[in-house]
C-alpha positions in Angstrom: 202.3 143.0 35.2 199.7 140.8 36.8 197.3 138.8 34.5 194.3 136.8 35.6 194.5 133.2 35.3 190.7 132.6 35.7 187.5 134.7 35.4 185.1 135.2 38.0 182.7 132.8 36.4 185.4 130.0 36.3 186.1 130.6 40.0 182.3 130.5 40.7 182.1 127.2 38.6 185.0 125.5 40.6 183.5 126.6 43.9 180.2 124.9 42.8 182.0 121.9 41.6 183.7 121.4 44.8 180.4 121.3 46.6 179.3 118.4 44.4 182.0 116.1 46.0 180.3 113.7 48.2 181.2 113.0 51.9 180.3 109.5 53.0 178.8 109.1 56.5 181.9 107.2 57.7 184.3 110.2 56.4 182.1 112.9 58.1 182.0 110.8 61.4 185.9 110.7 61.2 186.1 114.5 60.6 183.8 115.2 63.6 185.7 112.7 65.8 188.8 114.6 65.1 187.3 118.0 65.8 185.9 116.4 69.2 189.3 115.2 70.2 190.5 118.6 69.6 188.4 120.0 72.3 190.6 118.4 75.0 189.5 120.3 78.2 193.1 119.8 79.7 195.1 121.5 76.7 192.4 123.4 74.8 190.7 126.6 76.1 188.7 127.1 72.9 188.4 124.1 70.3 186.9 123.8 66.9 183.4 124.9 66.4 180.8 123.4 64.3 181.8 126.1 61.5 185.3 124.7 61.8 184.0 121.2 61.0 182.1 122.7 57.9 185.3 124.5 56.9 187.1 121.1 57.2 184.5 119.3 55.0 184.7 122.2 52.4 188.5 121.9 52.2 188.4 118.1 52.0 185.8 118.7 48.9 188.1 121.1 47.3 191.2 118.8 47.5 189.1 115.9 46.2 188.0 118.0 43.3 191.7 119.2 42.5 192.7 115.5 42.7 190.0 114.7 40.1 187.6 113.0 42.5 183.9 113.5 43.2 184.1 112.0 46.6 186.4 112.6 49.8 188.7 110.1 51.2 190.2 109.8 54.7 193.5 110.8 53.1 192.0 114.1 52.0 191.0 114.8 55.8 194.5 113.8 57.0 195.9 116.2 54.6 194.1 119.3 55.3 193.1 118.6 59.1 196.0 120.5 60.8 196.1 123.6 58.4 192.4 124.1 58.5 192.0 123.6 62.3 195.1 124.8 64.1 194.5 128.7 63.8 191.1 128.0 65.5 192.5 126.5 68.7 193.2 128.4 71.7 195.5 126.3 74.1 195.1 126.6 78.0 198.0 128.7 79.7 199.3 125.4 81.1 199.8 123.7 77.6 201.5 127.0 76.4 203.9 126.8 79.3 204.6 123.2 78.4 205.6 124.7 74.8 202.5 122.8 73.3 201.4 124.0 69.9 198.0 123.6 68.3 199.8 121.8 65.2 201.5 119.4 67.6 198.4 118.8 69.4 196.5 118.1 66.2 199.2 115.8 64.9 198.8 113.7 68.0 195.1 113.7 67.4 195.6 112.5 63.8 197.8 109.5 64.9 195.3 108.5 67.8 191.8 108.9 65.9 191.4 105.8 63.5 190.5 106.9 59.9 187.7 104.8 58.4 188.5 101.9 55.9 187.4 102.7 52.4 184.8 100.3 51.0 
């Protein structure tokens, strides 16, 4: 037997709460830099769109809310970046022949793009 764990109103309230988590300009710029780096023309035929950046921001806000914060930190971005963006990438045939994966490419980007320092 399946029993609900939340009402529709509670889900709506939780979604609204996530949207109140603030994202600083530095963290937003970090997310944008990561998505821009994922548009590598040598390995990526189709990279993350502006909607992907918005989805990344929303996932980060949800994670921050789950962790009890009302603001997003770079660690939130690092934690959800690969799972949020990987399925949105289409690699070039050359990259696929070289056994590259979206997840591997995104991990390299996370290691290369520097996160902002918290103030």
